[in-house]
NUGUVO-692194 format. One record per residue (C-alpha): x, y, z; residue in three letters. Coordinates in pm, whole numbers, plus 50000, padded with zeros to 5 digits. Example, Ala and Ser with C-alpha at 12.3 -4.5 7.8 and 13.67 -1.06 7.14 Angstrom:
512304955050780ALA;513674989450714SER;
***
This chain:
054942660934520MET;054312675034175SER;057452685233988GLU;058132701233654ARG;060362725733474ILE;058802758833394GLU;058412764833018PRO;060612795433042ALA;063582773033123LEU;064782759032791THR;067222731232717ALA;069862756632619ASP;069702771532967ASP;070612738433127LEU;074332739933068VAL;077042737633329LEU;078582768633178LYS;075622787833319ASP;074882769833648PRO;072812799033772GLY;070052787033539ALA;069662755633750ILE;067432767434029GLN;064152762034203THR;061212771133980SER;058142770234206PRO;054662765734065LYS;051982789634180LYS;049932761734334ASP;052762743434508SER;055562759134715PRO;057522726534709THR;057912722234334SER;061512721634217VAL;063442715133901LEU;062342681433763GLY;064452654333605ASN;066372675433356ALA;068172645833200TYR;064952626933135MET;063272657632990GLN;066102672532784TYR;068612644432739GLY;072372646232774ALA;074182678832712TYR;076292664332430CYS;073232649732261GLU;071752684432237ARG;075052698232108LYS;075902670231863GLN;075052691431558ASN;077482718331674GLU;080452694831663GLY;081692702232016SER;085162686632059SER;084542679932429SER;081752656132321CYS;083922627332197PHE;081782596932291LEU;079162579732081GLU;075572578432205GLY;075622543132357PRO;079022549632518GLN;077782582132672ARG;074642565232801THR;076792538832973THR;078982565733132LEU;075952584933255ILE;074532553433412ARG;077812547233590GLN;077942583233718VAL;074392579333847GLU;075322546734019ASN;078262563134194ARG;076112592234309ILE;073682566534451THR;076532548634630ASP;077672581834779ALA;074102588534889MET;073912555035068ASP;077212561935245SER;075932595735358TYR;072662581635492VAL;074632555935692ASP;076792584235826ALA;073682603335938LEU;072622573336143ILE;076132568536281ASN;076572604736391VAL;072962606936515GLN;072362640836359VAL;068672638036449HIS;069622645836809ARG;070022681936700LEU;066262682736646VAL;064672691836978GLN;061332700936821SER;059672705436483ASP;061012741036479ASP;064502726936435ASP;063782705236131LEU;064162731535855PRO;067542745035958PHE;068982710636039VAL;067802698535697ALA;069592728035535VAL;072662719035737LEU;072812683035613ILE;072172693835254LEU;075322715135277ASP;077212682535326ILE;075772669234999VAL;077552697034810THR;080712692835016ALA;080702655134976GLY;080182653634601ILE;082782681034550SER;085292667634803SER;087462649034551ARG;086922670934246LEU;089942693134293SER;092402664534347SER;090892645134055THR;091212674533818VAL;094842679833920LYS;095632643133873ALA;094032641533528LEU;095932672533412ARG;099142652933460ASN;097772619633338ALA;098362602733005GLY;096002586032763ALA;096462553132944GLY;094742567033251ARG;091632575733046LEU;091592540032914ASP;091552527633275GLU;088672551033368ILE;086692539533063ALA;087302503433163SER;086072510133519HIS;082982526633371ALA;082392496033148LEU;082472517332833ILE;083032494532537GLY;083482499032162GLY;085862528732189LEU;088132535731889PRO;091852529731934ARG;092842566531955ASN;089872579932152TRP;091952587532463ALA;094462608632269GLU;091582629232127ARG;089852632732465ALA;092892640432678LEU;093282677532586PRO;089662684332685TYR;089832664233007VAL;092942683733109ARG;091102717133093VAL;088042706533292VAL;087252731533568SER;086502716733909ASP;085092750534014THR;082562749433730ARG;081342714633823ILE;081182723434192GLU;079212754934115THR;076742734533912GLY;076342709334195VAL;075872737434448LYS;073202753834232SER;071202721534221VAL;071532715134595VAL;070622751234674ASP;067402745434482GLY;066792714734696ALA;067402735535010LYS;064842761334908ARG;062292734134834ALA;063032717235166THR;062622749535361SER;059322756335186ALA;057992721635262ARG;059062721735628LEU;057922757235685LYS;054392744435747ALA;052932753236085ASP;054002725136318HIS;052862719536675ALA;055112745636834LEU;054462732937184THR;055912698437116ARG;059452699937255THR;060172664137364ASP;061972637637160LYS;059092613437122ALA;059362618136747GLU;063092610236732THR;062762582336478LEU;060492603436260ASP;063042631536269TYR;065752607636157LEU;063612595535868GLU;062872631535770ASP;066572640435764LEU;067462609035569LYS;064852617935308GLU;066182653235275GLN;069742640435229ALA;068552616434957LYS;066612644934798PHE;069812664834749GLY;071722635834591PHE;068792626834366ILE;068572662534240ARG;072252661434143VAL;071842627033984ARG;068932639033771GLU;070482671933660THR;074232667933606ILE;073932645333295PRO;071932673033129ALA;074582699133206THR;077982682033172ALA;079872673332856ASP;081802640732810ASP;085062653532959SER;083232666133269GLU;081292633533306LEU;084542613433297LEU;086052636333561THR;082992634133783LEU;082912596133751PHE;086542593833860GLU;086032617934152SER;083122597134284LEU;085242566034342ASP;083342545934607PRO;086562539134799THR;086802576534858GLN;083102583734918HIS;082842560035210SER;080692562135519GLU;083842570735712ARG;084502601035489MET;080972614035537TYR;081142607935913VAL;084272629635917SER;082582657335715LEU;079522656435941LEU;081502656136264THR;083602686036161GLU;080542704836036LYS;078542698336353LEU;081462708736571SER;081552742536397ARG;077762744436395PHE;077442740736772LYS;079722771136812ARG;078002791236538SER;075122804936748GLY;072412791636515VAL;070982767236772PRO;070372796537009GLU;067962814236773ILE;064552815436937GLY;063252820537292ARG;065292801937551LYS;066222803137917VAL;069812815737944ALA;072302824838214THR;073712860038222VAL;077482857438174THR;078332893338079GLU;076692927138063LEU;077062954137799PRO;078262988937887GLY;079633003238213PRO;079052981638517GLN;078672988538885ASP;078372965039184PRO;074562965539166MET;074522955938799VAL;077302930338832GLU;075172911339082SER;072942901438785MET;075692879238642ILE;074742843038693GLY;071002849638696GLU;068632831138465GLU;066762852038212VAL;064412846537921LEU;066512854237613ARG;065172860837263ASP;067672856436980THR;067122864836614GLN;069212875336315VAL;069162909136143VAL;070732922335826TRP;073102950835908VAL;073522974235613GLN;076522997435643HIS;076753030135453THR;079993016935303SER;077922990535119GLY;078852961335344LEU;075882939235432ARG;076202912435697GLU;073932889635899LEU;074302894136276ARG;072702880036585TYR;070482902236798GLN;069432893337152THR;067162907837418GLN;066912895537776ASP;063852896537995GLY;062502883538322GLU;061392847538328ARG;057592844238320VAL;056472809638431HIS;052722813938391SER;051262794338101VAL;048502820338081LEU;050882849138012HIS;051242854037631PRO;054912862937678GLY;055632833937910GLY;058142807137825GLU;055542779337856HIS;052632796837683HIS;051052773337421PRO;051392792537095ARG;049482786436776LYS;051552811836584ALA;055172824136594PRO;055882847936886PRO;056872884436859GLU;060552891536922PHE;061182906737264GLY;060402892537611PRO;057212904537783ALA;059232919138072GLU;062472930937906PRO;065712939838077ARG;066792967637844GLY;066692969737467GLY;067942946137195PRO;071682941737157GLU;073472932636834ARG;076322907936869SER;078632887936646ARG;078172880736275PRO;076742847436162VAL;079542825436017PRO;079292824835639GLY;078802787335605GLU;075792788535838PHE;073952818535694VAL;071402796335517ASP;070772776135832ALA;070432807936042ALA;067952823335798LEU;065922791135789SER;065872788836168ARG;064862825636202HIS;061972822335956ARG;060692790936123GLN;060822804736479VAL;059812841036425TRP;057622835936119GLY;059092863835907LYS;062152875535720GLU;064962892435919PRO;064702930135936GLU;067392952635790THR;069132978236011ILE;070983007035846HIS;073983018936044VAL;076333048536018GLU;080023043636094PRO;081073052336449HIS;082933085136492SER;086253068136573HIS;085883045636268ILE;085133075836050ALA;088243092736196PHE;090513064036093PHE;088773061635755ASP;089633098135701GLN;093253091735795ILE;093433063135547ILE;091793084635281SER;094233113035344ASP;097173089035330ALA;096103078034983GLN;096043113534848LYS;099173127634676PRO;101143150134913HIS;103183180534813PRO;106953178334848SER;108273191735180PRO;109373228435179PRO;113043235235125SER;113243264135373SER;111483278635673TYR;110373308235468LEU;108663285535211GLU;106933266635490ALA;105693298835639PHE;104353311235305HIS;102543277935248ARG;100673283935570GLY;101613249935706THR;103043263036028GLY;104763237936249GLN;103363206836077GLN;105873207535794ASN;108833220635991LEU;109823186136108SER;110383176335744LYS;112903203835675LEU;116603197335623PRO;118853206435911ASP;119683243635865GLN;121743266036090SER;122433242036371ALA;121703256436710GLY;118673275936593HIS;116423247936461VAL;114813241336798ALA;113933277936848ASP;112833286336497GLU;109483266736490PRO;108173286236788ARG;108973319036617LYS;107263309036296LEU;104223295636481GLY;103703329736636GLN;104303349936321GLY;101803374036177THR;
***
């Protein structure tokens, strides 16, 4: 796979302070090209900034090179732990066919970001309360030699203000680029009719390679974007005793548990059992519950007039068509993605629940692979009852005039009975009768 950085992306763009600059930069002749080895091409961040005298760059060149090598080694150790966890959890069993590869690959790349970032917050908090002696210990673990006697005192103020959010955002930007490249590579037209698990071992190897791809991208980019204080923090957070296979097994297990309930695996054309029916029901319609249908599931962008945009599932049920000759049949050998909607539908499409935020990327990848196109956008107006309550809320936020001090003032304001309940108690014995009189006045 050919890789390079586009000329438009300069060394000054590759800074952790602007992580949005770290992104996929596809070449015209290759949809799988991603950001190349930024560290090898541009060098360390502090080396590029050495003439500016940045105080957060407190290491000498050889010392920084040693630290970078140790950070890279720890990222590699974390990668190996994650690959072992993939085998342990048997993530490849999620892949029923080639259609499933892209979205499962996106799923496991999410864990790369989560894994690398898992100890950042606690590390940053610990270092904010640490003394210079703790930095000496970290430097010793990183095998950094030749440091001046007071280096830790000079470095400590900058280590204490390191932002874990900034590092995590930089890591996420790199992994997101890897996800886009992965989706592009796996988007190739596979044999859509192959639905058995004969290729199980190949699927596992594919997923292992994608996981390594994410870690390698981080390993090749972070040294070009992080200053010395951030590199020290990252090194400490990647302690191998914390980034164990057991930790990654836990992350994977929790993620997969949520994933199975997310609805993403249902995207596509599948045989389903009717469990509920939309709208009013009668005995004739209720008899359909429990029947098997052919169900198409996709995702659509729902654009509200309020500005809210959300990704939701959309389903449509149809009669099962067993004939392999029927183009809308469930067993028809397809050479291209099918059109959404069963050949013999049971009513129109129905929108259902939103896609959970953490699985939006996986849902979009699955949708593109199965249906061969981007999700459509549906513009919706608020329902009348929602608009009614919106109006009430809007009215409640407007300034209201003070209540009238007498019945006569209320009458002259033209408020009728609505404001009478706010009046002070006047002439006991007549209050109950007076509103009716005023309401009928001329």
